[in-house]
C-alpha positions as CSV (number, residue, x, y, z in Angstrom):
1,K,-16.8,-16.3,76.4
2,Q,-20.2,-16.8,78.1
3,W,-20.9,-13.1,77.8
4,Y,-20.3,-13.2,74.1
5,Q,-22.5,-16.3,73.6
6,R,-25.3,-14.6,75.5
7,R,-25.0,-11.5,73.4
8,V,-25.0,-13.4,70.1
9,R,-28.0,-15.5,71.3
10,G,-29.8,-12.3,72.3
11,C,-29.2,-10.6,68.9
12,L,-30.3,-13.8,67.1
13,G,-33.3,-14.1,69.3
14,M,-34.4,-10.5,68.7
15,A,-34.1,-11.1,64.9
16,W,-36.0,-14.3,65.1
17,D,-38.7,-12.7,67.2
18,A,-39.0,-9.9,64.7
19,S,-39.9,-12.4,62.0
20,R,-43.4,-13.6,61.5
21,T,-44.5,-17.1,60.8
22,T,-47.1,-17.9,58.1
23,S,-48.4,-21.0,56.5
24,D,-47.2,-20.3,53.0
25,V,-43.8,-19.2,51.5
26,L,-45.1,-16.2,49.7
27,G,-46.7,-14.8,52.9
28,W,-43.5,-15.4,54.8
29,L,-41.5,-13.5,52.2
30,E,-44.0,-10.7,52.2
31,Y,-43.5,-10.2,56.0
32,N,-39.8,-11.2,56.3
33,G,-38.3,-10.2,52.9
34,I,-36.6,-7.1,54.2
35,L,-35.2,-9.0,57.2
36,L,-33.9,-11.8,54.8
37,I,-32.3,-9.2,52.5
38,C,-30.6,-7.5,55.4
39,A,-29.3,-10.8,56.7
40,I,-27.9,-11.7,53.3
41,V,-26.2,-8.3,52.9
42,L,-24.7,-8.6,56.4
43,V,-23.3,-12.1,55.7
44,I,-21.8,-11.0,52.4
45,G,-20.3,-7.9,54.1
46,A,-18.9,-10.0,57.0
47,L,-17.2,-12.4,54.5
48,A,-15.7,-9.5,52.6
49,V,-14.4,-7.8,55.7
50,T,-13.0,-11.2,57.0
51,A,-11.2,-11.9,53.7
52,L,-9.7,-8.3,53.6
53,S,-8.6,-8.6,57.2
54,C,-6.8,-11.9,56.5
55,C,-5.1,-10.5,53.4
56,H,-3.8,-7.5,55.3
57,L,-2.7,-9.6,58.2
58,Y,-0.6,-11.6,55.8
59,L,0.9,-8.4,54.4
60,I,1.7,-7.1,57.9
61,L,3.3,-10.4,59.0
62,H,5.5,-10.4,55.9
63,G,6.4,-6.7,56.1
64,L,4.9,-5.9,52.7
65,T,2.8,-3.2,51.2
66,T,0.0,-4.0,48.7
67,W,2.1,-2.6,45.9
68,E,5.2,-4.7,46.8
69,H,3.0,-7.8,47.1
70,V,1.3,-7.4,43.7
71,S,4.2,-6.0,41.6
72,H,7.3,-7.4,43.2
73,S,9.1,-7.8,39.8
74,K,8.3,-4.3,38.6
75,I,9.8,-2.5,41.6
76,T,13.4,-1.5,41.1
77,Y,14.6,-1.8,44.7
78,L,13.1,-5.3,45.0
79,K,14.5,-6.8,41.7
80,R,17.6,-8.3,43.3
81,W,15.5,-9.9,46.1
82,P,13.8,-13.2,45.7
83,E,10.0,-13.2,45.4
84,D,9.6,-14.8,48.9
85,N,11.9,-12.3,50.7
86,T,12.1,-8.6,51.0
87,P,14.5,-6.2,52.8
88,F,11.6,-5.1,55.1
89,N,10.7,-8.5,56.5
90,F,12.1,-8.7,60.1
91,G,10.1,-11.7,61.3
92,Y,6.5,-12.0,62.3
93,C,6.7,-10.6,65.8
94,K,8.9,-7.6,64.9
95,N,6.8,-6.9,61.8
96,C,3.6,-6.7,63.9
97,F,5.4,-4.5,66.5
98,V,6.7,-2.1,63.8
99,F,3.3,-1.9,62.2
100,C,1.3,-1.4,65.4
101,C,3.6,0.4,67.8
102,Y,6.6,2.0,66.0
103,C,6.9,5.0,63.7
104,N,10.3,5.1,62.1
105,T,11.6,7.0,59.1
106,Q,14.6,5.4,57.5
107,N,17.4,6.8,55.3
108,W,17.0,4.4,52.4
109,E,20.2,5.5,50.6
110,K,22.2,4.5,53.7
111,Y,20.2,1.3,54.0
112,I,20.8,0.2,50.4
113,K,24.5,1.1,50.6
114,S,24.8,-1.1,53.7
115,L,23.4,-4.1,51.7
116,T,25.9,-3.8,48.9
């Protein structure tokens, strides 16, 4: 943790040292405008990446694809399942394991017959 804090402080310190101080706001913007724009773009990008990562983590934990999450009622094989449950949800730990470490092809006809 200390290594990370030193690295962040070092990066922020370099950015702060790259900026110039002036006595008026317009002079400051003239010298530091590009730095300010880059900082704003980086913050917006970081927020977007964080939101997208959280959304996909939710889908992984629940064993869903984006299409299954958005259009549950339109998918024929999911119509008989409640909205909060799917045949592919095996619990949080197993869903993460299957997503990250396991490549499995499944015979869906056999799987569906076993459910009925």
